[in-house]
VEXDREN-2710 file (C-alpha; in Angstrom, 1 decimal):
% VEXDREN-2710
k/r/px/py/pz
1/ALA/-12.2/-0.5/-34.8
2/GLY/-13.1/-1.4/-31.2
3/HIS/-15.4/-4.1/-30.1
4/PRO/-16.6/-4.8/-26.5
5/ASP/-16.2/-8.6/-27.0
6/SER/-12.6/-8.6/-28.1
7/THR/-9.4/-7.7/-26.3
8/ASP/-6.0/-6.3/-26.9
9/SER/-2.8/-8.0/-25.8
10/ASP/-3.0/-6.4/-22.4
11/GLY/-6.3/-8.0/-21.6
12/THR/-8.4/-4.9/-21.9
13/ARG/-11.3/-4.2/-24.2
14/ALA/-10.1/-3.6/-27.8
15/ASP/-9.3/0.1/-28.4
16/MET/-10.7/2.2/-31.1
17/GLY/-8.2/4.7/-32.5
18/ALA/-4.7/5.0/-33.8
19/TYR/-2.8/3.6/-30.8
20/PRO/-4.3/0.3/-29.6
21/TYR/-2.3/-1.8/-27.1
22/LEU/-0.7/-4.4/-29.5
23/ASN/2.6/-5.9/-28.5
24/THR/4.9/-8.6/-29.7
25/TYR/7.0/-8.6/-26.5
26/SER/5.8/-11.1/-24.0
27/GLY/8.0/-10.6/-20.9
28/PRO/8.3/-12.1/-18.4
29/THR/10.2/-9.0/-17.2
30/TRP/8.6/-5.7/-18.0
31/TYR/10.7/-2.5/-17.8
32/VAL/9.6/1.1/-16.9
33/GLN/11.6/4.3/-16.9
34/THR/10.7/8.0/-16.9
35/ASP/11.9/8.5/-20.5
36/GLY/10.1/5.4/-21.9
37/SER/6.9/5.5/-23.9
38/ASP/3.4/4.2/-23.4
39/THR/2.7/4.8/-27.1
40/ASP/5.3/2.8/-28.9
41/GLY/7.2/1.2/-26.0
42/THR/6.9/-2.6/-25.7
43/GLY/8.1/-3.0/-22.1
44/ALA/11.3/-4.7/-23.2
45/SER/14.6/-3.3/-21.8
46/ALA/15.4/-1.5/-25.0
47/THR/11.9/0.1/-25.3
48/PRO/10.5/0.5/-21.8
49/PHE/7.2/1.9/-20.8
50/ALA/6.8/5.3/-19.3
51/SER/4.2/4.3/-16.7
52/ILE/4.1/1.5/-14.1
53/GLN/0.4/0.9/-14.9
54/SER/1.2/0.1/-18.5
55/ALA/3.6/-2.6/-17.4
56/ILE/1.1/-4.1/-15.0
57/ASN/-1.5/-4.2/-17.7
58/PHE/0.8/-6.5/-19.8
59/ALA/2.1/-8.5/-16.9
60/THR/-0.7/-11.0/-17.1
61/THR/1.2/-14.2/-16.1
62/THR/1.7/-15.1/-12.5
63/SER/5.3/-14.3/-11.3
64/ASP/5.8/-11.8/-14.1
65/SER/7.9/-8.9/-12.8
66/VAL/7.9/-5.2/-13.4
67/THR/11.3/-3.5/-13.0
68/VAL/11.0/0.3/-12.4
69/ALA/14.0/2.6/-12.8
70/ALA/14.6/5.5/-10.4
71/GLY/12.5/8.6/-11.0
72/THR/9.1/10.0/-10.1
73/TYR/6.0/8.5/-11.6
74/VAL/2.7/10.4/-11.2
75/GLU/0.2/7.6/-11.1
76/ASN/-2.6/5.9/-9.3
77/ILE/-1.8/2.2/-9.7
78/ASN/-4.1/-0.9/-9.7
79/PHE/-2.6/-4.4/-9.6
80/ARG/-5.8/-5.7/-11.2
81/GLY/-5.6/-8.9/-9.2
82/ARG/-2.3/-9.9/-10.8
83/ASN/0.1/-12.0/-8.8
84/ILE/3.2/-10.3/-10.0
85/LYS/6.3/-8.6/-8.6
86/VAL/6.7/-4.8/-9.0
87/VAL/10.1/-3.6/-7.8
88/GLY/11.6/-0.1/-7.8
89/ALA/15.3/0.8/-7.8
90/ASP/15.0/1.8/-4.1
91/ARG/12.6/3.7/-2.0
92/GLU/14.8/6.8/-1.8
93/THR/14.9/7.4/-5.5
94/THR/11.8/5.6/-7.0
95/ILE/8.7/7.6/-6.1
96/ILE/5.0/7.0/-7.0
97/ASP/3.2/10.3/-6.6
98/GLY/-0.6/10.0/-6.4
99/GLU/-1.0/13.7/-6.9
100/SER/-4.0/13.7/-4.6
101/ALA/-6.1/12.1/-7.3
102/GLY/-6.8/8.8/-5.4
103/THR/-5.1/5.9/-3.7
104/VAL/-1.5/5.5/-4.8
105/VAL/-1.6/1.7/-5.1
106/SER/-4.6/-0.6/-4.9
107/MET/-4.6/-4.4/-4.7
108/SER/-7.4/-6.9/-4.6
109/ALA/-7.3/-10.7/-4.5
110/CYS/-3.5/-10.8/-4.7
111/SER/-1.8/-13.9/-3.4
112/ASN/1.4/-14.2/-1.3
113/THR/3.4/-14.4/-4.5
114/THR/2.7/-10.7/-5.2
115/LEU/5.4/-8.3/-4.2
116/LEU/5.6/-4.5/-4.0
117/SER/9.1/-3.3/-3.0
118/GLY/11.5/-0.4/-3.3
119/PHE/9.2/2.6/-3.6
120/THR/8.1/5.8/-1.9
121/LEU/4.3/6.1/-2.0
122/LYS/3.2/9.7/-1.5
123/ASN/0.5/12.3/-2.0
124/GLY/-2.3/9.8/-2.2
125/ALA/-5.8/10.8/-1.2
126/GLY/-8.7/8.3/-0.7
127/VAL/-11.8/7.7/1.3
128/ASN/-10.1/4.7/2.7
129/GLY/-6.5/4.1/2.1
130/GLY/-4.5/7.1/0.8
131/GLY/-1.1/5.4/0.2
132/LEU/-2.0/1.8/-0.2
133/TYR/-5.4/-0.1/-0.2
134/LEU/-5.5/-3.9/0.1
135/PHE/-8.6/-6.1/-0.1
136/ASN/-8.6/-9.9/0.4
137/SER/-4.8/-10.0/-0.3
138/GLU/-1.7/-11.6/1.1
139/THR/0.8/-9.5/-0.6
140/ILE/4.5/-9.1/0.4
141/LEU/5.3/-5.4/1.1
142/SER/9.0/-4.6/1.6
143/ASP/11.4/-1.7/1.7
144/LEU/8.7/1.0/1.3
145/LEU/8.3/4.5/2.5
146/ILE/4.6/5.5/2.7
147/THR/4.3/9.2/3.5
148/GLU/2.2/12.4/3.1
149/ASN/-1.0/10.6/2.2
150/SER/-4.5/11.4/3.4
151/ALA/-7.8/9.6/3.9
152/SER/-11.2/11.3/4.4
153/THR/-12.3/8.3/6.5
154/ASN/-9.8/5.6/7.5
155/GLY/-6.2/4.4/6.9
156/ALA/-4.3/7.3/5.4
157/GLY/-1.1/5.3/5.1
158/ILE/-2.4/1.8/4.5
159/TYR/-5.9/0.4/4.6
160/PHE/-6.2/-3.4/5.0
161/ASP/-9.6/-5.0/4.5
162/SER/-9.8/-8.8/5.1
163/SER/-6.1/-9.0/4.2
164/ASN/-3.0/-10.8/5.7
165/PRO/0.1/-9.4/4.0
166/SER/3.6/-9.4/5.2
167/LEU/5.4/-6.0/5.9
168/GLU/9.1/-5.9/6.1
169/ASN/11.4/-2.8/6.5
170/VAL/8.6/-0.3/5.9
171/ILE/8.3/3.3/7.1
172/ILE/4.9/4.8/7.5
173/SER/5.2/8.5/8.3
174/GLY/3.4/11.8/8.1
175/ASN/0.0/10.5/7.0
176/SER/-3.4/11.9/8.1
177/ALA/-6.9/10.4/8.4
178/THR/-10.1/12.0/9.5
179/GLY/-11.4/8.8/11.0
180/GLY/-9.2/6.0/12.3
181/GLY/-5.7/4.8/11.5
182/GLY/-3.5/7.7/10.4
183/GLY/-0.7/5.2/9.7
184/ILE/-2.5/1.8/9.3
185/TYR/-6.1/0.7/9.5
186/PHE/-6.8/-3.0/9.9
187/ARG/-10.4/-4.0/9.1
188/TYR/-12.4/-7.3/9.2
189/TYR/-10.1/-10.2/10.2
190/SER/-6.9/-8.6/8.8
191/SER/-4.0/-10.2/10.7
192/PRO/-0.8/-9.4/8.8
193/GLY/2.8/-9.7/10.1
194/LEU/4.8/-6.6/10.6
195/GLU/8.6/-6.8/11.1
196/ASN/11.1/-4.0/11.3
197/VAL/8.4/-1.3/10.7
198/LEU/8.5/2.3/11.8
199/ILE/5.1/4.1/12.2
200/THR/5.8/7.8/13.1
201/GLY/4.3/11.2/12.8
202/ASN/0.8/10.1/11.7
203/SER/-2.5/11.6/12.9
204/ALA/-6.2/10.5/13.0
205/GLY/-9.3/10.9/15.0
206/TYR/-8.8/7.5/16.5
207/GLY/-5.6/5.5/16.5
208/GLY/-3.1/8.0/15.2
209/GLY/-0.5/5.3/14.4
210/VAL/-2.6/2.0/14.1
211/TYR/-6.2/1.1/14.3
212/CYS/-7.3/-2.5/14.7
213/TRP/-11.0/-3.3/14.2
214/THR/-13.3/-6.4/14.2
215/SER/-11.1/-9.4/14.9
216/SER/-8.0/-7.9/13.3
217/ASN/-5.1/-9.5/15.1
218/PRO/-1.8/-8.4/13.5
219/SER/1.5/-9.6/14.7
220/LEU/4.1/-6.8/15.3
221/GLU/7.8/-7.6/15.9
222/ASN/10.6/-5.1/16.2
223/VAL/8.2/-2.2/15.5
224/THR/8.4/1.4/16.6
225/ILE/5.3/3.5/17.0
226/SER/6.3/7.0/17.9
227/GLY/5.2/10.6/17.6
228/ASN/1.6/9.8/16.4
229/SER/-1.5/11.7/17.6
230/ALA/-5.2/11.1/17.9
231/SER/-7.9/13.7/18.3
232/TYR/-9.8/11.4/20.6
233/ASN/-8.4/8.0/21.7
234/GLY/-5.3/5.9/21.0
235/GLY/-2.4/8.1/20.0
236/GLY/-0.2/5.1/19.2
237/MET/-2.7/2.3/18.7
238/TYR/-6.5/1.8/19.0
239/CYS/-7.9/-1.7/19.4
240/ALA/-11.6/-2.5/19.0
241/SER/-12.6/-6.2/19.2
242/SER/-9.1/-7.1/18.3
243/ASN/-6.2/-9.0/19.9
244/PRO/-2.8/-8.0/18.3
245/THR/0.4/-9.6/19.4
246/LEU/3.3/-7.2/20.0
247/THR/6.8/-8.4/20.5
248/ASN/9.8/-6.0/21.0
249/VAL/7.6/-3.0/20.2
250/THR/8.4/0.5/21.3
251/PHE/5.7/3.1/21.9
252/SER/7.0/6.6/22.5
253/GLY/5.9/10.2/22.3
254/ASN/2.3/9.4/21.1
255/THR/-0.5/11.7/22.2
256/ALA/-4.3/11.5/22.5
257/SER/-6.7/14.3/23.4
258/ILE/-8.9/12.0/25.5
259/ASP/-7.6/8.5/26.5
260/GLY/-4.7/6.2/25.6
261/ASP/-1.7/8.3/24.6
262/GLY/0.1/5.1/23.9
263/VAL/-2.5/2.4/23.5
264/TYR/-6.3/2.3/23.9
265/CYS/-8.2/-1.0/24.1
266/GLY/-12.0/-1.2/23.9
267/SER/-14.7/-3.6/22.9
268/SER/-13.2/-6.7/24.6
269/SER/-9.8/-6.3/23.1
270/SER/-7.0/-8.4/24.7
271/PRO/-3.6/-7.7/23.1
272/ILE/-0.6/-9.8/23.9
273/LEU/2.5/-7.7/24.8
274/MET/6.0/-9.1/25.2
275/ASN/9.1/-6.9/25.8
END
């Protein structure tokens, strides 16, 4: 029997039915592979889960880790505010496919001990944030390929809202947004650090590669923004009331139908550009 005031061992409401989430394995490392099972798997290495979300559901302790074997996982994942590490075998072989059913990965209120690494995030579709959506988070994002995602409004590749994550060795390519930020959209005081990032082949109405809005002051170092397009302004980058810092950044081959093929700055934006 289920009851709304009791929970299973994954922290969710007690299930009613034959297969409740009851588990004697307690981590701290949870394993996922494509031939695992979400019905009778425990998340231990000998009996892995089949889905990444199942492992996240059980990884309730800060610094727990989810280890994901190579393969394609058709999922839309929510970290549920957990400060955990989710790591794939590598971004070439470990794919999370959103199947156009929503944002591929969502994070809210995650600290700087949270890590997402070693994945391709593709085929996500959201209002804001097709591939990755962060709200009020300081996550570490590394060794990711974020590609072929869409947003009906902003941030097809990544949408940052009041977030200050760290991005290292990330490729953001081939994403498309109707509004702003085909590659990345920074909103409301989002000032992350980007290092060794490639933003290429993305498209949007404004800011084909990157859109910075309302006191979002990201720091970009050793970043390439190339081959992006905007239907209106800011093929490579659009800045609105924002002051990003760009060090050793290359803009090339970006296009905008109206103004700012490379960079468009409006609303008292004063970026700092070095090299």
